[in-house]
N, C-alpha and C positions, 0 to 999 in steps of 0.2 A: 607502878612506874615512878621512879624517884624524880625530884625536881632538879633541873640544872640551875645552880645558883647564879650563873652568869646571865640568866634570863630576867633578873630582877634589878630595878633601881632600888634605892634605899626604902622607898615606901612599899614597894612590892615585897622586898625582903622582910620588912617588919610585919606585913600581913601574913607572910608565910611563917615566920617565927610564931606569930600569934596562934596559928593552927597547932603548933607544937606545945602551946601553953607557956610560951616565953614572952618576957617583956621586951619593949622596944629597944632598950639599951643593948640587949644581946644581939639584935640585928645590926646595930651600929658597930659593935665589936667585930662581928662576923664579916661585915662589909669592908672594914678596914683590913682584916686579914686577907681577904680575897684580892682586893684591888690595890691597896697600898704595899702589901708585903708579898703578893703573889703566892700565897700558900695554897697547896692542893690537898694536903692531908689534914683531916680534922684533928688529929692528935697533935699537930704542930700548934694548934690554937690554944695556947696554954692558959690564957685568961678566961676561956669559956668553961663553964661548969662541966665536970665529967658527964653528968647526966645529959646535958645538951649535946655534947659530942657524940654520945651513944645514939641519941635520937637522930642526929644528922647522918650518921653512918648508914642508917636503914631508910632514910627518907629523902636524901639529897645527894648530889654529886656535883663536881666541876668538870664540865665537858670541854676540854681544850680541842682545837682543831688540828687534826693531823697535818703535818707539813710535807708536801710533796717535793718542792724544790726551794732552794734559797740561792739567789744570785747577788753578788756585790759588784757595783760599777766601779770604774777607775776613779769616779768623783766621790765615792763613799756611799752613794745611794744603795739601799738594800731592798730587794724585791722578794717577797715570799708568795708561793702558791699554796693555798690552804685547800684541803679536801673537805668539802661540805656534804659528801655523800651522794649516792644515787647517780654517779657519773659526773657530778658537777665539781668544779674547783673555782675559787675566786682568789684575786690578787690584792695584796696591800704593799705599800711602798713607804719606806722611811727615807726622808731627805734631810741630811744634816747640814746645818749652816752655822756660821760663827755665833749668831745670837739666838738660835732657836733649833729645835728639832721637830720636824713636821712628819706626822704619819698620814698618809692618804689611805682611806678605809673604803671598802666595798659595802654596798647595801643590798645588792641583788646578784644572783647567779645569772649573768647576762643582762640585757636591757631591752625593753619593748619600744623605746622611743625611736630608735633607728636613725640618729643623726648621721649624715653622709660621711663625715670626716672622722668618725669615731669607730675604732676596730671593735670595741665591746658590742656596740649595736649590730655589727655585721655577724657576731656570734649568735645572735637571736636571744631569746628569753627562756629561761627555765622556771625560776621561782624566786620568791622573796627570801631573804635571809631572816632568821629569828633574831630577837634582841641578843641572845647569847652568842650567835655567830658574828654579829656586828662587834660586840664588846670583846669577844675572844681574840680578834685581830689586835686590838689595842693592848688587852691583857698580856698576850704572848709577847708582842713587840717590846713593850715597856720593860718586862722583867728579863727577857732575853738580852736586850741592849744593856741593861745594868750589869749583867754578868760579863757580857762581851766587852764592855768598856771599863770593867772593874770600878764601878761607882755605886754608891748607895743613894746618890741624888737622883731626882727625877730627870729622865732623858728626853721624853716627849713633852714639849711645851705647847704644841699646836696640833689639832686634828682637823683635817679637811675631808668632808664626805664628798670626795671627788673620784673615788675608785669606780669599780664596775656598778652600773645601775643607776636609776633615777631615785634618789632617797625619798622624795615626797610621794612616790608611789608605793612606798613601803612604810607609811606613816606610823601605824600602830607599833611596829617594832623599832622604828627609829627614835621616837621620843624618849622611851625609857633608857635607851642607850645614851642618848645626849645627856639626860639627867644624871646618869652615873658618871659621865666624863666631867660634869660640872661640880658634882657633889664634893664638898671639902673632905668627906670621909672616903671618897673614891679617888679620883685623879686630880681633883681641885683645879681644873682648868678654867680660865677666864671665858666668859661668854664672847668676848672679843677674839679669842684664840681658837674658838671652835666654829668652823664654817660649813654650812650646808650649801651645796651647789645644786641648782635645779635648772632644767630646761624650760621651766615656766608653767608648773602645775598650779594654776592660780588659786583654786579653792584651798589647797593645802598650804600655800604660802600664807594665806589669811590665818589658818588655824595655827600654823607654827608661830606666828607673831603673837598669838594669844597664849599658847600653851608653853612654848619654850623658845623665846626669842634668842637667837645666836646670830653671828655674822652670816650674811647671805650673799652668795655669788649666783648670778644669773647668766646662763649660757645664751648670749645674745647672737653673735656671729653674723648678723646681717642688719642693715639699717632700714629695710622696708619689708612689707609683708610678702611680696612676690618672691623675693629672694630667700627670705627666712622659711617660707613654705617648703621651698625646695631642700634647704639644708637641715632644718629642724622641723620635722612633720608635725610635731605637737602644736606648732604655730597656727595650723588650720583650725584647731579647736579653741586655742587661747591666743588670738592675734596681739600684735604689739601694743595696741591701745589698751587692751585689757591687762596685759602683762605689766606695762609701765604704771597703770593705776594701782595694781597690786603692789608694786615696789614702793610707791608713795605711802600706801596703807601700812606696809611693813616698817617703813622708817619711823612710824609713830611709836613703835615698841623696840626697835633694834638697838643693840648695844653700841653700834657705830652709827655715825650720822651720814653714811653713804652706802649705797649698794655697789658692789663690785660687778661690773659687766665683763664677762669673758668673751674674747673675740678672736676666733681662730683665723689666722691669715692664710688665705687660699689664693694662689696665683691666678690673676685674671678673673676671679669670681667675686670677691668682696673687698679687694685691697686697692681699689682705684681712688684717686682724689675725689671724685664725685661721691663715692661711698662714704668717705670721711666727712664730707660736707653734709650729706644726708644724716649721718650719725649725729653730728652736732645739732642739727635742727631737731632730730628726734628727742634727744635727751634734754635740750635746753627749752624747747617750746611745748613739750607735751602738756596738754590740759592747761595751757596758759602759765604754768609755773615750773615746768621742767622737773627733772629728777636729779637729786643730789647723788653723784656717782663718781666712781673711779673706773677707768678703762684699763683692762689687762689684756694686752695683745699677745696671743699665743702662737709661737711658730708651729705650723702643722707638721705632724710626724707621720709621713706617708706609709701606707700599706696598700698592696696591690688591688684589693677589691674596691677602693674608694674612687679611683680614676681621677684623683686630685693631686695637685702639686703644691709644695711649699712656696710661699711668696719669697722672693729674693730679699736679702737683708736690706738693700738700699730702698726697696719699696716699703718695707715695714717701717723703716726709719722716716721716710717721707710721710707715710700715713700718720705716724705718731706725732710728727712735727706740726701737722695741721691741727690736731687736737690740742696739743700743748699750747700752741700759739694762741688758740682760742680760749685758754684758761681751764681746760679739762685735765685733771691729774691722770696721766697716762704712763703706764709702765709696759716694758716688753719682757715677758716671762723668759728667764734663763732656762734653757733646756737642760734637764738633769736626768741621768740614768737612761739615755736613749740607747747606749750600747748594750743594755740588757732589756730593752723593750719596756722600760719603766716610766717613760715620759708621758706627758698629757696625751690622752687619746689612744695610747698603745695597750692599755690593760684589756686583755681578752680572756685570760684564764682558759678554762675548758668548760663548756656548757652544753648540756643536752637540750637543744632547742625542741620546741614542740613539733617541728617538721624535720630537723636534721639531727642525727645522733653522731656525736664525735667519738672517736676511738682512742685519741692520744692519751687520755687520763689513765687508762689501764696500763698502757706502756710505761707511763711515768711512775705509777705505783711500784712497779717491779724494778725499775732501772734507777730513777732519780733519787730515791731516798738514801742511796749511798753517798750522795753529794752533800747531805745535810749535816751540819755540825752536831756533836754529841748532845749539847744543850737543847737543840731543836728536836732531836730524836727523843730526848727525855720528856719534852712537852707532849709529844705524840702519844707517849705510853701512859700519861696520867689520866 
């Protein structure tokens, strides 16, 4: 069985090349061809020795993810549905802005955390993605967008691990993917521009701070344990006091001097003035020193199974004002891609849950591929 080269960070690729009797600098050349140039054919890699190219043809491959659908929003957001096999599909979203291009990447097929306000969790959980499946989303998107936008310059400047799944519950695959994103021979992204979002897997937050500190976003969504237990079930295992302690430990290693707390605004549930006051007390007085943070208020994107309603805009603004007046940096996330179900909390993909088997993916394979542009179909065939 041949190795998928997308499964390796540079250190892993160097070790693989070592098994072929090749020196480390060959791994660096190969890494550049894969990630910087998007090459899929070993014969394209003209500065590699012919003998190495022949070895690679029999021992390695580049496994792109087949694309089932591609949808583009009126605001320029693009969402892809990738087939990861065995009836599962995951989604990734590109969000263009004037000063950046952000790719939202999935780490699992489904999610086991089950947050009430997230449609991914309502799909259930199937499996963790491999490093290659995580990186393949970035690899495809970057090189597709260069062709699409007719540029040789890097398009994706930011990556957020905020797609389907809880990244820190897939730690062994996540970290090599992050290292490839950060590597100057790969995508060369700044640690400040790669963000891992977590619902609060405390032990893995500590490990990430040691192994590969990048920007951290914590899905908070409630100012007290009773409410958070209901909205984010993981809170029952790692309550707020433990979570905020872990945030302070992470800040000792983080590339930014604050943690981003994400807070989904739910009408009549967590959006009242008393909730804002509790939130202030939580982040300012925790353990006698508080937590250096930024609050990101997220408009809820409704789906039928949730039974929840988006907070009205005036309520969101009133909530934000309480925080801002108290000196907490607070932003209200602009909803992007909601017309193609690509906004926060809307990524559901197609997942074969342990107890529920979806059937839509088979239909999409036979029907939806017709909608994919030629460049995307070409990636499927590599």
